[in-house]
All heavy atoms as an XYZ file, in Angstrom:
977
protein
N     104.124    134.816    122.511
C     102.967    133.998    122.748
C     102.748    133.015    121.594
O     102.360    131.877    121.831
C     101.735    134.890    122.910
C     100.522    134.113    123.314
S      99.247    135.208    123.912
C      97.939    134.806    122.814
N     103.023    133.423    120.376
C     102.862    132.545    119.226
C     103.837    131.374    119.296
O     103.467    130.233    119.001
C     103.052    133.336    117.931
C     102.724    132.604    116.641
C     101.282    132.120    116.647
C     102.969    133.507    115.446
N     105.089    131.658    119.708
C     106.076    130.579    119.852
C     105.655    129.602    120.938
O     105.834    128.394    120.810
C     107.463    131.158    120.167
C     108.083    131.860    118.979
O     107.714    131.511    117.834
O     108.922    132.755    119.190
N     105.101    130.130    122.013
C     104.642    129.276    123.111
C     103.503    128.364    122.642
O     103.462    127.186    122.967
C     104.168    130.163    124.266
C     103.894    129.428    125.538
C     103.519    130.382    126.665
O     103.745    131.599    126.525
O     102.991    129.884    127.664
N     102.584    128.929    121.857
C     101.489    128.139    121.302
C     102.013    127.064    120.364
O     101.573    125.921    120.400
C     100.489    129.034    120.563
C      99.419    128.238    119.863
C      98.403    127.630    120.582
C      99.445    128.066    118.489
C      97.431    126.875    119.949
C      98.483    127.316    117.843
C      97.475    126.723    118.577
O      96.529    125.976    117.943
N     102.987    127.427    119.526
C     103.576    126.470    118.582
C     104.225    125.311    119.341
O     104.055    124.147    118.977
C     104.605    127.181    117.694
C     105.254    126.297    116.669
C     106.250    127.087    115.849
C     107.076    126.195    114.961
N     108.122    126.923    114.248
N     104.943    125.621    120.400
C     105.581    124.591    121.223
C     104.524    123.663    121.819
O     104.674    122.442    121.822
C     106.417    125.239    122.337
O     107.382    126.094    121.743
C     107.121    124.190    123.177
N     103.442    124.251    122.307
C     102.358    123.451    122.885
C     101.700    122.564    121.831
O     101.459    121.387    122.059
C     101.312    124.382    123.508
C     100.038    123.688    123.869
C      99.948    122.912    125.016
C      98.915    123.806    123.062
C      98.773    122.272    125.351
C      97.732    123.169    123.384
C      97.666    122.400    124.532
N     101.408    123.122    120.672
C     100.654    122.407    119.644
C     101.422    121.247    119.038
O     100.833    120.256    118.640
C     100.217    123.377    118.547
N     102.742    121.349    118.945
C     103.503    120.275    118.312
C     104.139    119.335    119.324
O     104.868    118.433    118.955
C     104.576    120.828    117.351
C     105.604    121.679    118.092
C     103.949    121.568    116.206
C     106.779    122.098    117.235
N     103.841    119.550    120.601
C     104.351    118.648    121.615
C     103.782    117.259    121.358
O     102.645    117.103    120.914
C     103.940    119.137    123.000
C     104.674    118.442    124.104
C     104.434    119.032    125.453
N     103.529    120.155    125.432
C     102.997    120.690    126.495
N     103.261    120.194    127.674
N     102.171    121.705    126.411
N     104.527    116.231    121.632
C     104.134    114.858    121.322
C     102.789    114.454    121.878
O     101.989    113.838    121.196
N     102.505    114.813    123.120
C     101.254    114.372    123.732
C     100.035    114.965    123.031
O      99.022    114.301    122.874
C     101.229    114.755    125.218
C     102.253    113.973    126.012
O     102.740    112.950    125.569
N     102.588    114.472    127.185
N     100.131    116.215    122.625
C      98.996    116.859    121.966
C      98.754    116.223    120.603
O      97.616    115.938    120.225
C      99.235    118.381    121.837
C      98.134    119.037    121.031
C      99.340    119.013    123.210
N      99.808    115.968    119.865
C      99.664    115.343    118.551
C      99.119    113.928    118.703
O      98.207    113.521    117.971
C     101.011    115.349    117.793
C     100.904    114.570    116.505
C     101.464    116.776    117.520
N      99.637    113.173    119.664
C      99.137    111.823    119.910
C      97.661    111.841    120.277
O      96.881    110.997    119.814
C      99.923    111.142    121.036
C     101.347    110.809    120.624
O     101.630    110.842    119.413
O     102.166    110.513    121.520
N      97.282    112.800    121.103
C      95.884    112.902    121.499
C      94.997    113.224    120.293
O      93.926    112.628    120.119
C      95.702    113.978    122.567
C      94.285    114.076    123.088
S      94.074    115.314    124.363
C      94.321    116.811    123.434
N      95.442    114.129    119.437
C      94.658    114.487    118.251
C      94.489    113.284    117.330
O      93.392    113.024    116.825
C      95.328    115.638    117.512
N      95.561    112.538    117.128
C      95.478    111.337    116.294
C      94.523    110.328    116.926
O      93.697    109.721    116.239
C      96.883    110.722    116.085
C      96.788    109.347    115.451
C      97.735    111.642    115.239
N      94.592    110.181    118.239
C      93.698    109.257    118.940
C      92.240    109.647    118.804
O      91.372    108.795    118.607
N      91.952    110.933    118.870
C      90.571    111.393    118.740
C      90.054    111.142    117.328
O      88.923    110.680    117.136
C      90.466    112.878    119.120
C      90.671    113.033    120.633
C      89.133    113.481    118.694
C      90.826    114.454    121.097
N      90.884    111.414    116.332
C      90.471    111.206    114.942
C      90.239    109.727    114.666
O      89.223    109.332    114.086
C      91.515    111.798    113.970
C      91.518    113.321    114.087
C      91.248    111.369    112.539
C      92.692    113.993    113.428
N      91.161    108.890    115.102
C      90.994    107.446    114.910
C      89.796    106.940    115.707
O      89.038    106.095    115.238
C      92.289    106.691    115.289
C      93.382    107.005    114.264
C      92.048    105.192    115.376
C      94.731    106.448    114.611
N      89.602    107.474    116.907
C      88.460    107.081    117.726
C      87.137    107.405    117.057
O      86.194    106.620    117.106
N      87.067    108.566    116.416
C      85.834    108.941    115.710
C      85.566    107.986    114.547
O      84.430    107.553    114.335
C      85.927    110.372    115.218
N      86.604    107.642    113.807
C      86.438    106.703    112.696
C      86.084    105.310    113.227
O      85.231    104.615    112.662
C      87.709    106.643    111.857
N      86.723    104.909    114.312
C      86.462    103.605    114.919
C      85.026    103.537    115.425
O      84.378    102.496    115.349
C      87.458    103.378    116.063
C      87.441    101.991    116.637
C      87.781    100.906    115.865
C      87.105    101.782    117.958
C      87.786     99.623    116.389
C      87.095    100.511    118.495
C      87.432     99.434    117.705
N      84.516    104.654    115.922
C      83.135    104.699    116.400
C      82.158    104.367    115.273
O      81.193    103.643    115.483
C      82.825    106.078    116.987
C      81.436    106.150    117.560
O      80.992    105.238    118.246
N      80.744    107.225    117.262
N      82.415    104.883    114.080
C      81.547    104.572    112.942
C      81.554    103.093    112.615
O      80.505    102.506    112.315
N      82.722    102.486    112.679
C      82.836    101.050    112.405
C      82.083    100.249    113.466
O      81.344     99.315    113.151
C      84.324    100.625    112.348
C      84.460     99.124    112.294
C      85.015    101.278    111.171
N      82.246    100.626    114.726
C      81.574     99.897    115.804
C      80.062    100.076    115.716
O      79.314     99.117    115.911
C      82.117    100.349    117.178
C      81.281     99.794    118.309
C      83.563     99.915    117.333
N      79.612    101.289    115.414
C      78.172    101.512    115.283
C      77.593    100.632    114.178
O      76.522    100.055    114.325
C      77.879    102.988    114.999
C      78.164    103.912    116.161
C      77.348    103.595    117.391
O      76.207    103.147    117.314
N      77.935    103.808    118.549
N      78.298    100.522    113.059
C      77.841     99.667    111.976
C      77.859     98.202    112.398
O      76.944     97.441    112.065
C      78.709     99.866    110.735
O      78.315     98.983    109.723
N      78.894     97.798    113.120
C      78.975     96.424    113.605
C      77.775     96.093    114.486
O      77.142     95.044    114.336
C      80.288     96.200    114.369
C      80.480     94.831    115.007
C      80.614     93.762    113.937
C      81.697     94.841    115.908
N      77.451     96.983    115.399
C      76.323     96.746    116.301
C      75.012     96.756    115.526
O      74.200     95.840    115.649
C      76.299     97.802    117.427
C      75.012     97.715    118.226
C      77.496     97.616    118.340
N      74.801     97.784    114.709
C      73.520     97.957    114.009
C      73.300     96.916    112.915
O      72.210     96.374    112.778
C      73.470     99.359    113.412
C      72.209     99.673    112.669
C      72.278    101.067    112.078
C      71.096    101.332    111.165
N      71.237    102.595    110.454
N      74.357     96.656    112.128
C      74.188     95.833    110.935
C      74.563     94.364    111.114
O      74.130     93.520    110.327
C      75.015     96.421    109.784
C      74.622     97.859    109.490
O      73.423     98.182    109.630
O      75.501     98.655    109.125
N      75.395     94.054    112.117
C      75.867     92.674    112.266
C      75.328     92.011    113.531
O      74.844     90.886    113.477
C      77.423     92.635    112.256
C      77.932     91.230    112.490
C      77.960     93.190    110.938
N      75.417     92.687    114.662
C      75.037     92.042    115.919
C      73.544     92.123    116.233
O      72.962     91.174    116.748
C      75.829     92.648    117.079
C      77.325     92.413    117.035
C      77.999     93.084    118.215
C      77.634     90.932    117.043
N      72.923     93.258    115.959
C      71.521     93.441    116.322
C      70.582     92.490    115.591
O      69.671     91.943    116.231
C      71.103     94.903    116.110
O      71.974     95.732    116.881
C      69.679     95.144    116.551
N      70.728     92.239    114.289
C      69.792     91.306    113.636
C      69.781     89.904    114.241
O      68.692     89.375    114.533
C      70.254     91.303    112.174
C      70.881     92.641    111.988
C      71.565     92.930    113.298
N      70.935     89.256    114.507
C      70.858     87.931    115.144
C      70.269     87.989    116.554
O      69.530     87.096    116.954
C      72.311     87.449    115.191
C      73.044     88.274    114.219
C      72.313     89.561    114.098
N      70.601     89.050    117.303
C      70.015     89.173    118.636
C      68.503     89.343    118.537
O      67.751     88.820    119.368
C      70.638     90.361    119.387
C      72.077     90.172    119.846
C      72.631     91.459    120.424
C      72.170     89.059    120.869
N      68.054     90.068    117.530
C      66.624     90.213    117.302
C      65.959     88.883    116.996
O      64.860     88.606    117.465
N      66.644     88.050    116.205
C      66.096     86.722    115.903
C      66.009     85.857    117.156
O      65.043     85.124    117.348
C      66.960     86.015    114.855
C      66.748     86.448    113.413
C      67.744     85.756    112.488
C      65.327     86.134    112.982
N      67.027     85.935    118.003
C      67.030     85.154    119.242
C      65.920     85.581    120.190
O      65.462     84.793    121.011
C      68.387     85.271    119.942
C      69.563     84.564    119.263
C      70.870     84.881    119.984
C      69.330     83.063    119.223
N      65.508     86.833    120.081
C      64.452     87.332    120.961
C      63.096     87.339    120.270
O      62.203     88.100    120.642
C      64.789     88.751    121.459
O      64.923     89.609    120.320
C      66.038     88.765    122.287
N      62.931     86.494    119.252
C      61.643     86.367    118.593
C      61.373     87.410    117.528
O      60.236     87.798    117.315
N      62.411     87.877    116.867
C      62.231     88.838    115.790
C      62.171     90.282    116.235
O      61.824     91.166    115.459
N      62.502     90.548    117.493
C      62.484     91.915    118.000
C      63.616     92.712    117.376
O      64.758     92.288    117.396
C      62.644     91.924    119.531
O      61.620     91.140    120.101
C      62.585     93.320    120.080
N      63.260     93.859    116.825
C      64.264     94.788    116.318
C      64.525     95.792    117.433
O      63.645     96.577    117.789
C      63.744     95.496    115.059
C      64.734     96.492    114.502
O      65.892     96.526    114.964
O      64.343     97.253    113.590
N      65.718     95.751    118.016
C      66.024     96.601    119.162
C      65.853     98.083    118.850
O      65.511     98.871    119.729
C      67.446     96.355    119.666
C      67.606     95.048    120.389
C      68.741     94.283    120.215
C      66.633     94.578    121.245
C      68.897     93.086    120.881
C      66.779     93.380    121.910
C      67.914     92.632    121.732
N      66.089     98.463    117.603
C      65.966     99.866    117.251
C      64.549    100.361    117.512
O      64.344    101.500    117.913
C      66.324    100.071    115.764
O      67.627     99.540    115.545
C      66.314    101.529    115.389
N      63.569     99.523    117.296
C      62.176     99.923    117.467
C      61.558     99.389    118.755
O      60.341     99.229    118.848
C      61.346     99.476    116.262
C      61.731    100.253    115.030
O      61.844    101.475    115.075
N      61.961     99.570    113.936
N      62.382     99.122    119.745
C      61.900     98.684    121.047
C      61.751     99.929    121.922
O      62.736    100.568    122.279
C      62.890     97.693    121.655
C      62.507     97.012    122.953
C      61.237     96.188    122.766
C      63.636     96.113    123.419
N      60.517    100.293    122.221
C      60.275    101.507    122.995
C      59.012    101.354    123.822
O      58.173    100.488    123.574
C      60.174    102.735    122.081
C      59.078    102.661    121.057
C      57.842    103.233    121.302
C      59.285    102.030    119.837
C      56.828    103.169    120.355
C      58.286    101.968    118.881
C      57.036    102.529    119.137
N      58.896    102.191    124.838
C      57.733    102.211    125.714
C      57.074    103.580    125.548
O      57.746    104.610    125.609
C      58.141    101.994    127.187
C      56.937    102.108    128.110
C      58.840    100.664    127.361
N      55.769    103.584    125.345
C      55.041    104.837    125.158
C      54.593    105.371    126.516
O      53.904    104.680    127.276
C      53.811    104.628    124.249
C      54.257    104.130    122.875
C      53.006    105.915    124.131
C      53.116    103.717    121.977
N      55.017    106.593    126.830
C      54.584    107.249    128.059
C      53.322    108.081    127.819
O      52.446    108.143    128.678
C      55.695    108.153    128.603
C      56.984    107.455    129.023
C      58.004    108.464    129.493
C      56.706    106.433    130.122
N      53.281    108.723    126.662
C      52.102    109.499    126.279
C      51.929    109.387    124.774
O      52.877    109.590    124.023
C      52.264    110.969    126.681
C      50.968    111.780    126.461
C      51.118    113.232    126.803
N      51.910    113.824    125.727
C      52.747    114.842    125.868
N      52.931    115.363    127.038
N      53.415    115.316    124.841
N      50.725    109.060    124.366
C      50.463    108.888    122.944
C      50.424    110.229    122.234
O      50.150    111.257    122.839
C      49.131    108.147    122.729
C      49.188    106.725    123.223
C      47.925    105.953    122.885
O      47.116    106.441    122.096
O      47.790    104.849    123.427
N      50.724    110.175    120.955
C      50.673    111.368    120.131
C      49.428    111.359    119.269
O      48.457    110.659    119.552
N      49.468    112.135    118.209
C      48.349    112.192    117.266
C      48.859    111.790    115.911
O      49.746    112.455    115.382
C      47.771    113.620    117.205
O      47.456    114.029    118.528
C      46.554    113.689    116.339
N      48.418    110.744    115.302
C      47.369    109.815    115.717
C      47.826    108.935    116.876
O      49.008    108.822    117.159
C      47.123    108.986    114.459
C      48.405    109.009    113.718
C      49.023    110.342    114.033
N      46.872    108.266    117.499
C      47.168    107.443    118.667
C      47.816    106.121    118.261
O      47.822    105.737    117.104
C      45.887    107.188    119.456
C      45.332    108.465    120.069
C      44.127    108.211    120.944
O      43.726    107.048    121.104
O      43.591    109.191    121.466
N      48.364    105.410    119.281
C      49.050    104.136    119.080
C      48.100    103.127    118.479
O      46.885    103.303    118.578
C      49.611    103.650    120.399
N      48.536    102.072    117.886
C      49.904    101.533    117.890
C      50.778    102.167    116.811
O      50.289    102.580    115.772
C      49.697    100.051    117.611
C      48.460     99.986    116.788
C      47.591    101.134    117.263
N      52.066    102.224    117.143
C      53.059    102.754    116.218
C      53.957    101.598    115.788
O      54.450    100.842    116.627
C      53.902    103.839    116.881
C      53.069    104.973    117.439
C      52.915    105.122    118.808
C      52.436    105.873    116.594
C      52.157    106.153    119.324
C      51.670    106.910    117.099
C      51.533    107.047    118.465
O      50.776    108.068    118.978
N      54.199    101.489    114.498
C      55.014    100.385    113.977
C      56.491    100.588    114.278
O      57.213     99.622    114.501
C      54.800    100.252    112.470
N      56.922    101.827    114.291
C      58.349    102.099    114.505
C      58.512    103.248    115.492
O      57.565    104.017    115.742
C      59.051    102.492    113.181
O      58.503    103.723    112.714
C      58.913    101.402    112.132
N      59.719    103.369    116.014
C      60.042    104.482    116.901
C      59.904    105.804    116.158
O      59.386    106.777    116.704
C      61.461    104.311    117.451
C      61.990    105.455    118.316
C      61.128    105.639    119.560
C      63.432    105.188    118.706
N      60.336    105.821    114.921
C      60.242    107.049    114.134
C      58.781    107.459    113.943
O      58.448    108.645    114.020
C      60.919    106.875    112.781
C      60.948    108.150    111.959
C      61.688    107.961    110.644
O      62.034    106.855    110.266
N      61.913    109.071    109.953
N      57.892    106.494    113.735
C      56.466    106.807    113.583
C      55.908    107.385    114.877
O      55.120    108.333    114.857
C      55.696    105.553    113.185
N      56.311    106.824    116.021
C      55.849    107.332    117.311
C      56.352    108.753    117.544
O      55.603    109.630    117.987
C      56.316    106.406    118.432
N      57.622    108.987    117.241
C      58.180    110.322    117.439
C      57.567    111.326    116.479
O      57.342    112.475    116.842
C      59.700    110.280    117.307
C      60.359    109.546    118.455
C      61.846    109.357    118.274
O      62.360    109.402    117.167
N      62.545    109.144    119.372
N      57.277    110.913    115.255
C      56.632    111.802    114.278
C      55.229    112.182    114.724
O      54.759    113.285    114.442
C      56.564    111.139    112.901
O      57.855    110.932    112.398
N      54.547    111.269    115.430
C      53.204    111.540    115.914
C      53.219    112.392    117.183
O      52.178    112.805    117.672
C      52.469    110.229    116.187
N      54.412    112.650    117.720
C      54.524    113.466    118.929
C      54.399    112.672    120.214
O      54.208    113.246    121.282
N      54.514    111.357    120.132
C      54.421    110.521    121.329
C      55.694    110.686    122.167
O      56.781    110.915    121.648
C      54.245    109.057    120.944
N      55.513    110.580    123.483
C      56.645    110.603    124.402
C      57.021    109.146    124.672
O      56.186    108.355    125.109
C      56.281    111.321    125.717
C      57.452    111.306    126.679
C      55.834    112.755    125.436
N      58.287    108.800    124.391
C      58.710    107.398    124.487
C      59.977    107.243    125.304
O      60.779    108.174    125.425
C      58.985    106.823    123.082
O      60.024    107.582    122.468
C      57.750    106.862    122.217
N      60.126    106.061    125.870
C      61.403    105.633    126.450
C      61.998    104.680    125.430
O      61.417    103.639    125.125
C      61.210    104.921    127.807
C      60.623    105.888    128.836
C      62.538    104.362    128.303
C      60.302    105.242    130.170
N      63.170    105.016    124.913
C      63.772    104.277    123.804
C      64.704    103.183    124.325
O      65.926    103.328    124.326
C      64.510    105.250    122.889
C      63.597    106.370    122.444
O      62.414    106.161    122.247
N      64.141    107.551    122.308
N      64.129    102.092    124.743
C      64.870    100.983    125.332
C      65.842    100.379    124.320
O      66.990    100.080    124.642
C      63.895     99.911    125.867
C      64.650     98.729    126.439
C      62.961    100.506    126.895
N      65.397    100.206    123.089
C      66.242     99.596    122.062
C      67.463    100.432    121.739
O      68.560     99.902    121.555
N      67.298    101.744    121.681
C      68.431    102.626    121.436
C      69.447    102.502    122.566
O      70.654    102.475    122.339
C      67.952    104.084    121.303
O      66.951    104.142    120.289
C      69.080    105.011    120.949
N      68.943    102.398    123.798
C      69.829    102.230    124.943
C      70.570    100.893    124.879
O      71.771    100.830    125.139
C      69.028    102.322    126.249
C      69.862    102.097    127.470
C      70.762    103.056    127.903
C      69.767    100.917    128.182
C      71.543    102.856    129.025
C      70.537    100.700    129.310
C      71.427    101.670    129.732
N      69.869     99.820    124.515
C      70.510     98.506    124.397
C      71.617     98.565    123.342
O      72.713     98.050    123.558
C      69.474     97.409    124.066
C      68.563     97.176    125.270
C      70.159     96.111    123.651
C      67.374     96.276    124.982
N      71.344     99.202    122.209
C      72.376     99.351    121.176
C      73.578    100.133    121.694
O      74.717     99.798    121.398
C      71.801    100.041    119.939
C      70.945     99.125    119.108
O      70.989     97.913    119.258
N      70.149     99.703    118.236
N      73.321    101.177    122.486
C      74.415    101.982    123.034
C      75.258    101.162    124.017
O      76.491    101.265    124.024
C      73.870    103.234    123.713
N      74.609    100.337    124.827
C      75.345     99.490    125.783
C      76.195     98.469    125.045
O      77.378     98.265    125.377
C      74.365     98.800    126.770
C      75.069     97.722    127.580
C      73.744     99.826    127.693
N      75.633     97.821    124.035
C      76.389     96.849    123.252
C      77.571     97.525    122.577
O      78.703     97.026    122.596
C      75.484     96.152    122.210
C      74.458     95.261    122.908
C      76.307     95.332    121.224
C      73.369     94.735    121.992
N      77.335     98.683    122.033
C      78.394     99.455    121.379
C      79.492     99.803    122.380
O      80.682     99.677    122.086
C      77.784    100.719    120.788
O      78.625    101.300    119.870
N      79.106    100.248    123.566
C      80.072    100.593    124.615
C      80.926     99.382    124.989
O      82.149     99.487    125.111
C      79.339    101.122    125.852
C      80.225    101.326    127.035
C      81.057    102.421    127.115
C      80.230    100.411    128.082
C      81.882    102.604    128.212
C      81.047    100.588    129.176
C      81.878    101.687    129.243
N      80.294     98.234    125.164
C      81.034     97.029    125.535
C      82.026     96.622    124.443
O      83.162     96.231    124.742
C      80.070     95.879    125.837
C      79.209     96.061    127.089
C      78.174     94.950    127.187
C      80.074     96.124    128.330
N      81.618     96.730    123.196
C      82.514     96.384    122.091
C      83.696     97.347    122.040
O      84.848     96.927    121.901
C      81.748     96.365    120.758
C      80.753     95.207    120.726
C      82.711     96.263    119.577
C      79.776     95.267    119.579
N      83.422     98.647    122.167
C      84.494     99.645    122.114
C      85.465     99.446    123.270
O      86.681     99.444    123.079
C      83.922    101.077    122.119
C      85.014    102.103    122.336
C      83.206    101.358    120.819
N      84.951     99.270    124.489
C      85.853     99.116    125.626
C      86.682     97.846    125.517
O      87.861     97.837    125.876
C      85.082     99.119    126.962
O      84.063     98.116    126.933
C      84.480    100.477    127.238
N      86.098     96.771    125.001
C      86.857     95.534    124.839
C      87.943     95.705    123.770
O      89.077     95.252    123.950
C      85.931     94.366    124.489
C      86.640     93.042    124.442
C      87.118     92.474    125.611
C      86.840     92.382    123.247
C      87.788     91.250    125.584
C      87.502     91.162    123.211
C      87.977     90.598    124.383
N      87.601     96.377    122.679
C      88.592     96.610    121.626
C      89.728     97.493    122.133
O      90.906     97.231    121.854
C      87.934     97.243    120.406
N      89.406     98.528    122.896
C      90.452     99.390    123.463
C      91.297     98.612    124.456
O      92.525     98.749    124.490
C      89.831    100.643    124.115
C      90.855    101.419    124.925
C      89.214    101.535    123.048
N      90.676     97.758    125.263
C      91.424     96.910    126.190
C      92.434     96.037    125.442
O      93.595     95.942    125.825
C      90.457     96.029    126.991
C      91.133     94.895    127.705
C      91.892     95.131    128.839
C      91.023     93.595    127.233
C      92.529     94.077    129.493
C      91.646     92.547    127.871
C      92.404     92.788    129.004
N      91.973     95.394    124.366
C      92.878     94.541    123.588
C      94.019     95.351    122.978
O      95.174     94.911    122.980
C      92.109     93.807    122.493
C      91.133     92.731    122.962
C      90.385     92.143    121.769
C      91.849     91.636    123.737
N      93.703     96.544    122.478
C      94.728     97.403    121.890
C      95.753     97.837    122.923
O      96.962     97.727    122.692
C      94.066     98.633    121.254
C      95.001     99.619    120.577
C      95.664     98.979    119.366
C      94.239    100.864    120.181
N      95.308     98.287    124.085
C      96.227     98.720    125.140
C      97.047     97.543    125.644
O      98.254     97.665    125.885
C      95.452     99.392    126.289
C      96.332     99.618    127.502
C      94.854    100.708    125.811
N      96.415     96.401    125.767
C      97.144     95.198    126.210
C      98.254     94.844    125.229
O      99.375     94.530    125.625
C      96.142     94.048    126.332
C      96.717     92.801    126.905
C      95.591     91.803    127.162
N      96.156     90.577    127.649
C      95.959     89.397    127.083
N      95.186     89.287    126.035
N      96.509     88.330    127.577
N      97.943     94.908    123.940
C      98.945     94.600    122.920
C     100.081     95.623    122.941
O     101.253     95.256    122.874
C      98.278     94.562    121.539
C      99.252     94.302    120.415
C      99.834     93.049    120.252
C      99.608     95.311    119.534
C     100.731     92.811    119.243
C     100.507     95.078    118.509
C     101.066     93.828    118.362
O     101.966     93.599    117.361
N      99.747     96.890    123.061
C     100.777     97.937    123.098
C     101.655     97.765    124.329
O     102.882     97.916    124.261
C     100.130     99.336    123.060
C      99.554     99.587    121.671
C     101.125    100.422    123.428
C      98.725    100.835    121.558
N     101.070     97.430    125.475
C     101.859     97.205    126.689
C     102.801     96.019    126.534
O     103.910     96.028    127.057
C     100.943     97.006    127.893
C     100.346     98.310    128.365
O     100.855     99.385    128.069
N      99.249     98.220    129.089
N     102.373     94.995    125.801
C     103.256     93.857    125.562
C     104.432     94.254    124.682
O     105.533     93.744    124.857
C     102.492     92.707    124.921
C     101.571     92.000    125.874
C     100.749     90.919    125.185
O     100.761     90.788    123.966
N     100.015     90.151    125.980
N     104.207     95.160    123.751
C     105.299     95.625    122.901
C     106.281     96.499    123.674
O     107.485     96.437    123.445
C     104.753     96.426    121.707
C     103.969     95.639    120.671
C     103.424     96.583    119.609
C     104.841     94.579    120.027
N     105.770     97.305    124.578
C     106.619     98.221    125.353
C     107.434     97.505    126.411
O     108.608     97.708    126.532
C     105.756     99.271    126.043
C     105.314    100.355    125.145
C     104.655    101.432    125.960
N     104.100    102.458    125.096
C     103.246    103.348    125.478
N     102.827    103.368    126.721
N     102.789    104.240    124.644
N     106.771     96.708    127.229
C     107.423     96.082    128.369
C     107.413     94.572    128.227
O     106.487     93.917    128.679
C     106.713     96.457    129.674
C     106.660     97.945    129.900
O     107.650     98.622    129.609
O     105.618     98.412    130.381
N     108.435     94.009    127.601
C     108.455     92.541    127.542
C     108.531     91.964    128.952
O     109.141     92.531    129.843
C     109.710     92.221    126.729
C     110.501     93.471    126.671
C     109.587     94.610    127.001
N     107.889     90.845    129.154
C     107.826     90.238    130.477
C     109.201     89.714    130.872
O     109.661     88.704    130.375
C     106.801     89.113    130.477
C     106.499     88.630    131.877
O     106.827     89.336    132.843
O     105.938     87.537    131.994
N     109.821     90.438    131.767
C     111.160     90.057    132.226
C     111.119     89.417    133.599
O     112.150     89.138    134.183
C     112.056     91.300    132.256
C     112.257     91.936    130.903
C     112.980     93.278    130.980
O     113.246     93.745    132.102
O     113.260     93.837    129.931
N     109.948     89.216    134.140
C     109.832     88.653    135.471
C     109.928     89.753    136.506
O     110.088     90.923    136.200
N     109.881     89.368    137.769
C     109.935     90.389    138.824
C     111.311     91.031    138.901
O     112.333     90.410    138.632
C     109.618     89.602    140.098
C     109.921     88.183    139.765
C     109.718     88.030    138.282
N     111.308     92.291    139.257
C     112.586     92.997    139.383
C     113.288     92.536    140.654
O     112.644     92.210    141.648
C     112.361     94.509    139.416
O     111.528     94.842    140.508
N     114.630     92.494    140.620
C     115.361     92.047    141.810
C     115.187     93.046    142.939
O     115.021     94.239    142.693
C     116.822     91.986    141.335
C     116.870     92.848    140.125
C     115.502     92.849    139.537
N     115.222     92.543    144.180
C     115.054     93.469    145.304
C     116.237     94.433    145.388
O     117.369     94.088    145.072
C     114.995     92.548    146.523
C     115.628     91.279    146.081
C     115.401     91.182    144.596
N     115.934     95.649    145.804
C     116.986     96.661    145.960
C     117.733     96.388    147.254
O     117.144     96.037    148.266
C     116.378     98.062    145.993
C     115.728     98.443    144.688
C     115.186     99.847    144.776
C     114.542    100.232    143.453
N     113.992    101.573    143.476
N     119.033     96.545    147.192
C     119.825     96.357    148.400
C     119.957     97.707    149.101
O     120.137     98.741    148.470
C     121.229     95.817    148.070
O     121.855     96.707    147.156
C     121.139     94.438    147.442
N     119.836     97.653    150.394
C     119.943     98.868    151.192
C     121.309     98.857    151.852
O     121.676     97.910    152.549
C     118.827     98.923    152.248
C     117.466     98.906    151.551
C     118.989    100.138    153.141
C     116.297     98.816    152.495
N     122.041     99.892    151.575
C     123.370    100.032    152.176
C     123.279    100.949    153.374
O     122.584    101.945    153.361
C     124.370    100.585    151.166
C     124.585     99.676    149.992
C     125.607    100.282    149.053
C     125.815     99.387    147.864
N     126.776     99.943    146.910
N     124.029    100.587    154.400
C     124.057    101.426    155.591
C     125.008    102.580    155.355
O     126.056    102.419    154.720
C     124.484    100.623    156.797
C     123.466     99.605    157.229
C     123.858     98.942    158.527
C     122.772     97.990    158.946
N     123.089     97.333    160.203
N     124.621    103.699    155.869
C     125.455    104.886    155.733
C     126.674    104.734    156.654
O     126.525    104.491    157.853
C     124.640    106.108    156.122
S     125.616    107.629    156.132
N     127.893    104.841    156.115
C     129.089    104.651    156.960
C     129.266    105.799    157.961
O     130.016    105.660    158.922
C     130.239    104.606    155.954
C     129.739    105.289    154.737
C     128.250    105.088    154.726
N     128.623    106.898    157.744
C     128.798    108.055    158.621
C     127.753    108.132    159.724
O     127.863    108.957    160.617
C     128.755    109.365    157.799
C     129.772    109.368    156.694
N     131.131    109.460    156.916
C     129.603    109.292    155.358
C     131.745    109.441    155.767
N     130.840    109.330    154.780
N     126.729    107.260    159.654
C     125.652    107.330    160.643
C     125.992    106.497    161.856
O     126.516    105.440    161.808
C     124.347    106.835    160.048
S     123.793    107.847    158.679
């Protein structure tokens, strides 16, 4: 059983998957920073100074009552909120990650399969015995 596990663990696909997960986790940190620190501030300026991180809707006020300056203040007061800004950041992050993965896969496919044009049609030979 140990040999079988060793064979499974060092198989190419498992190692490739592990490397992909580790790189993906690191890439996620970079993308989160890109969205939070680079993209969100200009988008906030375009929308009149709105900081998406603190864009929320109060469903039930906490103690003390509203207004709350930040999402963290609302949550600390026990208010029930819909965190619209957090969702917007997640959507932007998702779009950036999927586009980056698309570009990466596209580039890798170009390296693997150079464009040779369409493959020639296969010729069908008749069976001499039929």
